[in-house]
C-alpha positions as CSV (number, residue, x, y, z in Angstrom):
1,M,-116.8,-5.8,-79.4
2,A,-118.8,-8.0,-81.7
3,E,-116.4,-7.3,-84.5
4,W,-113.5,-9.5,-83.5
5,Y,-111.4,-8.3,-86.4
6,I,-111.1,-4.7,-85.1
7,P,-108.5,-5.5,-82.4
8,W,-106.5,-7.6,-84.8
9,T,-106.4,-4.8,-87.4
10,L,-105.3,-2.3,-84.7
11,A,-102.7,-4.8,-83.6
12,M,-101.3,-5.0,-87.1
13,I,-101.2,-1.2,-87.4
14,L,-99.3,-1.1,-84.1
15,F,-96.8,-3.7,-85.3
16,I,-96.2,-1.7,-88.5
17,F,-95.6,1.5,-86.4
18,E,-93.3,-0.6,-84.2
19,I,-91.2,-1.7,-87.1
20,A,-91.0,2.0,-88.3
21,T,-90.0,3.4,-84.9
22,H,-88.0,0.5,-83.3
23,T,-89.5,0.8,-79.9
24,F,-90.7,-2.1,-77.8
25,Y,-93.6,-0.2,-76.3
26,L,-95.7,-0.3,-79.5
27,A,-95.0,-4.0,-79.8
28,A,-96.4,-4.4,-76.2
29,L,-99.5,-2.5,-77.2
30,G,-99.8,-4.6,-80.3
31,V,-99.5,-7.8,-78.3
32,A,-102.1,-6.5,-75.9
33,M,-104.5,-5.7,-78.8
34,L,-103.8,-9.2,-80.3
35,I,-104.6,-10.9,-77.0
36,L,-107.8,-8.7,-76.7
37,G,-108.8,-10.0,-80.2
38,F,-108.3,-13.6,-79.0
39,I,-110.3,-13.0,-75.8
40,D,-113.0,-11.3,-77.9
41,L,-113.4,-14.5,-80.0
42,W,-114.5,-16.5,-76.9
43,I,-116.0,-13.8,-74.7
44,P,-117.5,-11.0,-76.8
45,L,-116.5,-7.8,-75.1
46,T,-118.4,-4.5,-75.5
47,G,-117.4,-0.9,-74.8
48,I,-115.9,-0.4,-71.4
49,H,-115.2,-4.1,-70.9
50,A,-112.9,-4.1,-73.9
51,I,-111.2,-0.9,-72.8
52,V,-110.6,-2.3,-69.2
53,V,-109.2,-5.6,-70.6
54,F,-106.9,-3.7,-72.9
55,A,-105.7,-1.4,-70.1
56,V,-105.0,-4.4,-67.8
57,L,-103.0,-6.1,-70.6
58,C,-101.0,-2.9,-71.2
59,V,-100.2,-2.6,-67.6
60,L,-98.9,-6.2,-67.6
61,L,-97.0,-6.0,-70.9
62,L,-95.3,-2.6,-70.8
63,P,-92.9,-3.6,-68.0
64,V,-92.1,-6.8,-70.0
65,A,-91.3,-4.6,-73.0
66,E,-89.1,-2.3,-71.0
67,Y,-87.2,-5.3,-69.6
68,A,-86.7,-6.7,-73.1
69,R,-85.5,-3.4,-74.5
70,R,-82.9,-3.0,-71.8
71,A,-81.8,-6.6,-72.0
72,L,-81.3,-6.4,-75.8
73,R,-79.5,-3.0,-75.6
74,N,-77.1,-4.3,-72.9
75,R,-76.4,-7.5,-74.8
76,A,-75.7,-5.6,-78.1
77,S,-73.3,-3.2,-76.4
78,T,-71.5,-6.1,-74.7
79,E,-71.2,-8.0,-77.9
80,A,-69.8,-5.0,-79.7
81,S,-67.1,-4.4,-77.1
82,D,-66.2,-8.1,-77.0
83,L,-65.2,-7.8,-80.7
84,D,-62.5,-5.2,-79.7
85,R,-61.1,-7.2,-76.8
86,G,-57.6,-8.6,-77.6
87,Q,-57.1,-6.5,-80.7
88,K,-53.7,-4.7,-81.1
89,V,-53.3,-1.0,-81.1
90,V,-50.3,1.2,-81.7
91,V,-49.6,4.1,-79.4
92,T,-49.3,7.5,-81.2
93,R,-49.2,9.9,-78.2
94,V,-48.5,9.5,-74.5
95,N,-49.7,11.8,-71.7
96,G,-49.1,9.8,-68.4
97,R,-51.8,7.1,-68.3
98,D,-53.9,8.8,-71.0
99,L,-52.9,7.6,-74.5
100,E,-53.9,8.2,-78.0
101,V,-53.7,5.0,-80.1
102,R,-54.3,4.0,-83.7
103,Y,-57.0,1.4,-84.1
104,R,-59.0,0.6,-87.2
105,D,-57.2,3.4,-89.1
106,T,-58.6,5.9,-86.6
107,D,-57.1,7.7,-83.5
108,W,-58.8,6.6,-80.3
109,K,-58.4,7.8,-76.7
110,A,-57.1,5.1,-74.5
111,E,-56.2,4.5,-70.9
112,L,-53.4,2.3,-69.7
113,T,-54.7,-0.3,-67.2
114,G,-51.3,-1.3,-65.8
115,A,-48.3,0.5,-64.6
116,A,-45.7,0.5,-67.4
117,A,-43.5,2.9,-69.2
118,I,-45.1,3.4,-72.6
119,E,-43.6,5.3,-75.6
120,P,-45.1,6.2,-78.9
121,G,-44.9,3.3,-81.4
122,V,-45.4,0.6,-78.8
123,T,-48.0,-2.1,-79.6
124,L,-50.6,-2.7,-76.9
125,R,-53.7,-4.9,-76.7
126,I,-57.3,-3.8,-75.9
127,V,-58.6,-5.1,-72.5
128,S,-62.0,-3.5,-72.7
129,R,-63.9,-0.6,-74.1
130,T,-66.1,2.0,-72.4
131,G,-67.9,4.0,-75.1
132,N,-65.1,5.6,-77.2
133,L,-62.4,5.0,-74.5
134,L,-60.2,2.0,-75.0
135,H,-58.6,0.3,-71.9
136,V,-55.3,-1.1,-73.0
137,A,-52.5,-3.1,-71.5
138,P,-49.1,-4.3,-72.7
139,P,-49.4,-7.6,-74.5
140,T,-48.7,-10.7,-72.4
141,A,-45.6,-12.7,-73.2
C-alpha cells in the first residue's frame, strides 16, 4: 500500500461509524486500520501483505474490544445500583416476602431480605437492586 493515507482514512471512517453505533468492535477495527497505517509508513505493504497484517491485528484487537465492552457495561450497571443503596422506600402492598414499594414517585417490586413483619406504610431501606427488583430491609437502629 504505497498510499499510506488510505488506512488512516478508513480508520477515521470506522471511528465515525463507531460513534454512531456505540459498539467497541468498529473501534477495534479502526485501531487495527490505524496501526496498519503506521506500519505502512515504515514498511510499505502491498495487496495481500496489507490484508494479512490487518487480519492479524483484528484477531488480536477484537477480544480486547469485547473485554472492554463487558467491563464498561458491568461497571455502569454496578454504579447505577450503588446510587439506590441506602435509599428509603415506603411499603404500599405486602404479599409475604414480596412487596410493592414507593420509590422515586413510582411503584417498584421489592423483596424483603430479612424475616420481619412488614405492614403497608412502613419505611424500609434499599439493600441492593437486581434489574427492576429492589431488595429491601428494615432500617438499622
